[in-house]
N, C-alpha and C positions, 0 to 999 in steps of 0.2 A: 504494500500500500504506500503510495507516494503521499507526501504532505500536500495539503491544499494550497498553502502559502509558503513562500521561501523561508527556510530556517534562518534564525538569527536576525530577522527583521520584524519590527512591530508593525502590524497592519491594523487598519481601522474599518469598522462597519457600523451599521445602525439598525435598530428596530424602527420600523416605519411608524409614523403617527397615523391617525385616522382609522386604521384597520383594527386596532383594539383600543378601548377607551376607558380603562380602569382609572378611577379618580386619583390613584397613587401617582400617575405620571401624565395623564392627558391634559393638554392645554385647552382653555375654554373655546378657542376658535374651532377646534376639531369637531365639536358637536354638529356644526352645520356644514362640514366638509364632505367631500365625496370622491368619486373616481378621478375626476380631473385633477384634484389636489394631490391625491395619492400618486398619480402618474407624473405630475410635474416634479414632485419631491424625489421620486425614484430616479427620474432622468437626471436630476441635479446630482444625486449621489453617484450615479454612473459616470457622469462627466468629471466628477471631482475626485476620482480615484478610490472610492470606497470599495473595500474588499467584498462586502456583501450588504444586501438589504434583507431584513428579517420580518416575518409575520408570525402571529400567535395562533393558538388553536383552542377553541371551546365550542362544543356543539349546542349547549343550552344552559342558561344561567338561572338558577332558582330565585324566586322573589326575595328570599332572605339575604341573598348576596348581591342583588341587583343595584343596591345603593352604592357600595364601594367598587364593585366590579363593572357596573353597567351591563347592558345586554348587547353592546356593540362589539362583536368579534367576527371579523370576516373569515370565511373558510380559507385555510392556508393554501390548499392546492389550487383552488380557483384564483386566488389573489396572486400567488406566485406565477401562475401560468399567464395571467394578464400582464404582469410585470415583465415576464420573459419576452413577450412580444414587442415591448416598447423600450427595452434596454439592450445593450450590446455586450458589455464585458462583466458587469457586476455579478457576483455569485448570489444565489437565491437560497436563503436559509429559513427553515421552519424552526421558530424559537418560541415554544417547542411544540411539536406534534404529540398529541396524547394518543399514541399508537394503540394502547390497550382498548380503546373504544371501538376499534375496527378489526375485522379479520385480516390477518397479514396478507392474504392474496388481494384484498381490496386495496390496502395501502400500497402493495407492490405495483398493482396496475396503475394507480394514480401517480405515484412518484416516479416510476419507470417512464411513463408517458411524459411527465414534466421534464425529466432529465433529457429524454430524447428530443423533445420539442425545443428545449433551450440550448441544445448543443453541449450538454454536459456541465451545466452550471449549478446543479443542485447540491446543497449540503443538507443532510437530513438531521435536524436537531430534534431530539426526542425527550419526553419526560413522562413521569408516572401519573400526573394529574392529582387534583386535590378536591374536586367538587363531587361529593357523594351522590347527590341526586342525578347527576349527569351519567354516572355509571349505572345506577339502578334502573333508569328509564330505558337504557340500552341493553339491559340484561347482563351486565358485566359485574363480577364480584369485586366491589370496592376494596374490601379488606385484603384481597389477594392481588391488588393492582400491580405491586412490585414484581411478583412472580409471573403475572400475566405479561408484563412488559419484557421481562427477561426472555421468556420463551418467544414472544413476538419478535424480538430482535434477532434471536437465533434463526427463526423461520424466515425473516426478511433477508438475512445474509444469503440464504439459498434462493429466495424468490426474486431478489434483485441482482443475482449473479448473471453470468453469461448464458446459462442454459435456457433454451426455449421451453423445456419441460422440467422445471425444478422439482426436487424431491426433498421432503422433510417429514420427520416423524417425531412428535413430542407427546407430552401428556395432554395438552389442550388442542393442538393442531397437528394435522397430518395431511399431506397431499403428494400425489405423484400422477404422472400421465396426463397432466392438465397444462396445456401450452399457453404462454402469454407472450405475445409480441405487441408492440416493439420492445426490445430490450433497452436498458439505459444506455446512453451514449458513453458514460464513464465505465471503465472496466470494473471499478468498485466504488459504490456510492459512499462518500465519507459520512460517518455517523458520529455526531457530537451529542453527548448525553448531558442533559440539564439537571440542575438541582445541587443543593449543598448539604443535604442530610448525609449521615454515614452510608446509608444504602445507596443513595444516588452517586456519591463519590466512588464507592466500590463498583457500581455498575459502569460508570465512566471508565474507570481504570481497567476493568477486565473485559468489557464488551465494546467500548467506544474507541473512536479514533481521535476524540477530543472531549474537552469538558467545558460546559457552559455554567458557571456559578450563578446562583440565585441571589445576587446582590451582596456577596461577601465584601466587607470593607477591606481596604488595602492590607491592614495589619493582620487579617485572618488568612490571607492568601498563601503565605509561605508554608504554613503548617498543612494546609489542604494540598498544596502541590507536592510537598514531601510525602504526604500520606498516599497520594496517587502513585508516586514513584515506587514506594514500598510495596503497595498492593500489586502493581504490575510485576515487580521483581519476584514476589512470592508466588504469583500465578504463572510465571514463566512467559509473560506476554512481552513480545518485543516489537520493534517497528516504531515509526514516527507517531507522535501524539501531540496535539495542539491544545494549549491552555488558553482559555478566554478570561475576560474580566469585564464587568460593567462599570464604567467610570462614573464619577460624580457628574451631575448636570453641568453643562458648559455654556459659556457665552463668549464668543470671540470679540474682544474689544471692550469698551466701557458701555454698559447697557443703557444707562440713563433712566432705568426703571427698576423696580424691586424684583430681582430674579430669585430671591430666597437666599438664606444664609449658607446653604450647602452647595451653592453653585460656584464653580471655578470660573472667574472672569478675568479679563485683562489682555495684555498684548500677546501676540502669537508666540513669541519666543518663551514667555513665561509659562503659557499653557503647555507648550511642548516640553519644557523642562520638567513640569509636574507629571505629565503623562509618561515621560521616558522612565519614570520610576517603576511603572508596571513591567516594562521590559526587563529591568534589573531584578525584579522579583521572580522572573521566569515565565512571564505571560507572553503569549505569541500574538494574540489579537485582542484589541479593546473594542467594546461596543460603546459608542458615544451617543449622548442625547442632548439636544440643544434646547434651551428655553426660547420661546418665541411667542409673539402676540398675533401673528397671522401667517399665512402660507409664504408671502413674500419675504418676511423676516427670516423664516426658517430656511428658505432657499438661499438667501444671502449668507446665513450662518454656515450652511453646508459648503457653499462656494468658498467662503473665506477660510474655513478649516482646511479644505483641500489645497488651496493656493498658498496659505500663509503658515499654518500650523504643521500640516503633514510633512513638508520638506525637512522639518527639524526633528521629527520623531525618532530618527535613527542616527542623529549626530553623535 
């Protein structure tokens, strides 16, 4: 398995706005935004050298969680396919797909087609999920979601491989003699595992090609990265592995409005100096998020980051 991105260089990607609107991170202007806004932002990221754009995954949100989570969650396969058709270089990341909600052959059909149509730009980010009602309504055992995801990942390794008639036999899933074309454009779809719990970190280490932390602050990353290395060594897992991090909220320049006390603001060189610390900790890719008051300001931020901050990330 080859790395997705060059070793020894810190690359940057972003979770797209609009497509998921949890109150934890959504800006007020996103509530009235739509496909045209999503397209313009993705194109800006593509032009500005972003390594990937990412979308989330939830099938249905119960009323008890609709306040903090909202019910705005675009389907990741549909959304990434739309974005594949209007971008040229940027990778397409599901961050994260809740694979346990679907039979692995359904996921294989969807994501193989997406990779085929995009010319091999998919990164499959996966997670166990946390909304119990979502699992129950789809007939999936919420309590066993970790075990379900583990077997689903094993089944997908076969189903997303080169064989037209993949074969797999496990406790929950088994298939043979069933053909699926088209195959993915990539010889091996990179799988990045999301989550910061001990189970998620173990899953990333043993079954993943990379790790997507769930908001770990900088000071917690070294211990997590060391734990992954230890788990991989104990399991005899070798080959490349890509570590991610979600940065603090950013604003390139002096905002002139209240962006919140946890936002990193200032000149490009100062932002780059702060972000380079992630690389020193052993991080390979950073996911950045910009504060903004409308689409135009966000596009300006993306453009400024690509032109002014990114050239200094690997000084």
